[in-house]
KEKOLGU-262054 format. One record per residue (C-alpha): residue number from 0; residue in one letter; x, y, z. Coordinates in Angstrom, 2 decimals, always signed. Layout:
SITE  seq  type        X        Y        Z
SITE  NUM     A        X        Y        Z
...
***
This chain:
SITE  seq  type        X        Y        Z
SITE    0     M   +44.23   -33.52    -5.33
SITE    1     T   +42.30   -30.71    -6.99
SITE    2     S   +39.02   -31.16    -8.78
SITE    3     E   +38.43   -30.36   -12.46
SITE    4     A   +36.34   -27.35   -11.40
SITE    5     E   +39.47   -25.71   -10.00
SITE    6     H   +41.35   -25.91   -13.29
SITE    7     Y   +41.30   -23.50   -16.20
SITE    8     Y   +41.13   -25.09   -19.60
SITE    9     I   +42.09   -22.49   -22.16
SITE   10     E   +40.07   -23.17   -25.32
SITE   11     G   +36.82   -21.26   -25.31
SITE   12     E   +34.18   -23.24   -23.45
SITE   13     A   +35.13   -26.77   -24.48
SITE   14     M   +37.05   -29.16   -22.28
SITE   15     C   +39.70   -31.20   -24.05
SITE   16     A   +40.60   -34.85   -23.77
SITE   17     E   +44.29   -34.59   -22.84
SITE   18     P   +45.17   -31.06   -21.74
SITE   19     L   +48.76   -29.97   -21.17
SITE   20     L   +49.57   -28.54   -17.73
SITE   21     Y   +51.01   -25.09   -18.46
SITE   22     R   +53.68   -24.06   -15.96
SITE   23     G   +55.05   -21.06   -17.88
SITE   24     C   +52.85   -18.53   -16.11
SITE   25     G   +53.64   -19.51   -12.52
SITE   26     L   +50.01   -20.40   -11.74
SITE   27     D   +48.55   -23.72   -10.68
SITE   28     G   +45.78   -25.44   -12.61
SITE   29     I   +46.25   -23.86   -16.04
SITE   30     Y   +45.83   -26.37   -18.87
SITE   31     L   +46.16   -25.88   -22.62
SITE   32     C   +44.08   -27.80   -25.12
SITE   33     N   +46.05   -26.70   -28.17
SITE   34     G   +48.29   -23.89   -29.38
SITE   35     Y   +51.51   -25.57   -28.31
SITE   36     E   +54.16   -27.88   -29.75
SITE   37     I   +56.30   -30.36   -27.85
SITE   38     E   +59.78   -31.01   -29.21
SITE   39     E   +62.56   -33.33   -28.08
SITE   40     I   +66.09   -32.10   -28.62
SITE   41     D   +69.08   -34.13   -27.39
SITE   42     G   +66.88   -36.09   -25.00
SITE   43     E   +65.30   -32.99   -23.45
SITE   44     T   +61.65   -32.07   -23.92
SITE   45     F   +60.76   -28.49   -24.83
SITE   46     T   +57.29   -27.00   -25.10
SITE   47     Y   +56.69   -24.05   -27.40
SITE   48     V   +53.51   -22.04   -26.74
SITE   49     Q   +52.11   -20.03   -29.62
SITE   50     D   +51.25   -16.39   -28.82
SITE   51     R   +52.36   -16.57   -25.18
SITE   52     E   +51.44   -12.91   -24.68
SITE   53     G   +47.90   -13.56   -25.96
SITE   54     L   +47.59   -16.58   -23.67
SITE   55     H   +48.66   -14.57   -20.63
SITE   56     K   +46.17   -11.85   -21.57
SITE   57     V   +43.32   -14.39   -21.66
SITE   58     I   +44.41   -15.86   -18.33
SITE   59     A   +44.57   -12.39   -16.70
SITE   60     L   +41.11   -11.46   -18.04
SITE   61     N   +39.70   -14.76   -16.83
SITE   62     L   +41.11   -14.19   -13.35
SITE   63     A   +39.78   -10.63   -13.24
SITE   64     E   +36.30   -11.59   -14.42
SITE   65     H   +35.70   -14.98   -12.81
SITE   66     R   +37.78   -15.69    -9.72
SITE   67     K   +35.88   -14.99    -6.52
SITE   68     T   +38.99   -14.82    -4.37
SITE   69     L   +42.42   -14.18    -5.83
SITE   70     A   +45.25   -16.45    -4.69
SITE   71     P   +48.64   -14.86    -3.98
SITE   72     K   +50.13   -16.23    -7.22
SITE   73     E   +47.15   -14.82    -9.15
SITE   74     I   +47.68   -11.35    -7.67
SITE   75     R   +51.31   -11.45    -8.77
SITE   76     F   +50.38   -12.76   -12.23
SITE   77     M   +47.84    -9.97   -12.73
SITE   78     R   +50.32    -7.32   -11.54
SITE   79     V   +52.96    -8.54   -13.96
SITE   80     A   +50.37    -8.84   -16.77
SITE   81     I   +49.59    -5.13   -16.48
SITE   82     D   +53.31    -4.34   -16.38
SITE   83     H   +53.54    -3.00   -12.84
SITE   84     T   +56.21    -3.47   -10.22
SITE   85     Q   +55.16    -4.00    -6.62
SITE   86     S   +56.15    -0.40    -5.98
SITE   87     S   +54.18    +1.10    -8.89
SITE   88     L   +51.06    -0.94    -8.08
SITE   89     A   +51.36    +0.06    -4.42
SITE   90     K   +51.47    +3.73    -5.41
SITE   91     V   +48.31    +3.40    -7.54
SITE   92     L   +46.47    +1.54    -4.76
SITE   93     G   +47.66    +3.85    -1.99
SITE   94     V   +49.51    +1.18    -0.01
SITE   95     S   +53.16    +0.33    +0.60
SITE   96     S   +55.16    -1.96    -1.66
SITE   97     Q   +55.60    -4.24    +1.38
SITE   98     T   +51.81    -4.58    +1.55
SITE   99     V   +51.69    -5.73    -2.08
SITE  100     A   +54.54    -8.16    -1.34
SITE  101     R   +52.59    -9.57    +1.62
SITE  102     W   +49.50   -10.13    -0.61
SITE  103     E   +51.66   -11.95    -3.14
SITE  104     K   +53.26   -14.11    -0.43
SITE  105     G   +49.88   -14.94    +1.08
SITE  106     Q   +50.81   -13.36    +4.41
SITE  107     V   +47.72   -11.12    +4.37
SITE  108     E   +44.62   -11.07    +2.18
SITE  109     I   +44.14    -8.34    -0.36
SITE  110     P   +41.32    -6.09    +0.90
SITE  111     G   +38.16    -5.71    -1.16
SITE  112     P   +38.78    -2.22    -2.58
SITE  113     A   +42.34    -3.09    -3.67
SITE  114     D   +41.11    -6.39    -5.16
SITE  115     R   +38.44    -4.57    -7.18
SITE  116     M   +40.85    -1.88    -8.35
SITE  117     L   +43.38    -4.49    -9.49
SITE  118     R   +40.62    -6.21   -11.48
SITE  119     V   +39.56    -2.89   -13.05
SITE  120     M   +43.19    -2.18   -13.98
SITE  121     V   +43.45    -5.59   -15.66
SITE  122     L   +40.19    -5.07   -17.54
SITE  123     M   +41.28    -1.63   -18.72
SITE  124     A   +44.67    -2.92   -19.85
SITE  125     M   +43.50    -6.17   -21.45
SITE  126     L   +40.07    -5.59   -22.96
SITE  127     P   +40.03    -4.77   -26.66
SITE  128     D   +39.29    -1.08   -27.31
SITE  129     E   +35.75    -1.72   -28.58
SITE  130     E   +34.82    -3.83   -25.51
SITE  131     L   +36.33    -1.25   -23.16
SITE  132     A   +34.45    +1.54   -24.94
SITE  133     K   +31.21    -0.47   -24.64
SITE  134     L   +31.82    -1.05   -20.92
SITE  135     I   +32.49    +2.66   -20.32
SITE  136     R   +29.38    +3.61   -22.34
SITE  137     E   +27.21    +1.20   -20.30
SITE  138     M   +28.61    +2.52   -17.03
SITE  139     T   +28.01    +6.12   -18.14
SITE  140     E   +24.42    +5.33   -19.15
SITE  141     H   +23.85    +3.63   -15.79
SITE  142     L   +25.25    +6.65   -13.91
SITE  143     D   +23.09    +9.00   -16.02
SITE  144     R   +19.97    +6.98   -15.12
SITE  145     M   +21.00    +7.16   -11.47
SITE  146     D   +21.24   +10.96   -11.75
SITE  147     E   +17.71   +11.10   -13.20
SITE  148     T   +16.28    +9.06   -10.32
SITE  149     N   +18.05   +11.07    -7.62
SITE  150     V   +16.20   +14.33    -8.29
SITE  151     V   +14.16   +14.10    -5.06
SITE  152     P   +16.09   +14.86    -1.87
SITE  153     L   +16.69   +11.75    +0.20
SITE  154     Q   +15.09   +11.66    +3.63
SITE  155     F   +16.04    +9.41    +6.51
SITE  156     R   +14.30    +8.55    +9.75
SITE  157     H   +15.73    +7.07   +12.94
SITE  158     D   +13.69    +4.48   +14.84
SITE  159     R   +16.24    +2.32   +16.70
SITE  160     E   +18.27    +2.42   +13.48
SITE  161     W   +18.51    +4.67   +10.44
SITE  162     R   +16.20    +3.97    +7.48
SITE  163     E   +15.14    +5.78    +4.38
SITE  164     A   +11.88    +7.63    +5.04
SITE  165     A    +9.06    +6.31    +2.89
***
């Protein structure tokens, strides 16, 4: 049994009384508070989700920004959300398509650099233009400040281990 903390409730920051378990994305623990309709036709129950593409975008952004460790299903979801095949993602990340398949099957963990790059790719693909522009501007300003502080040559000293010289 999973705890509430492991579930995503898609509706801003508020939890809802009776969320609907959303299975249409292939992930576990995704619940909808609204934005869906349930219909019964000839004894069968159908669920219609409004703006499915928008929902998947929010889920992908949430995974990229908030999940400490990506589960295999989450890696696959993010790859599909940014419209990559295993082969095309592998090429971008400099690994084989079999490696990507192994991450998605949970046979091996995605290494840190590939994890971070996948998250950056999701952010670049999913963030609205103005938010992406703001993020790039902030990063550029940070790098410019770093350039200003790195005017003095760095000096290092070895005394059983390497350290920056004071």
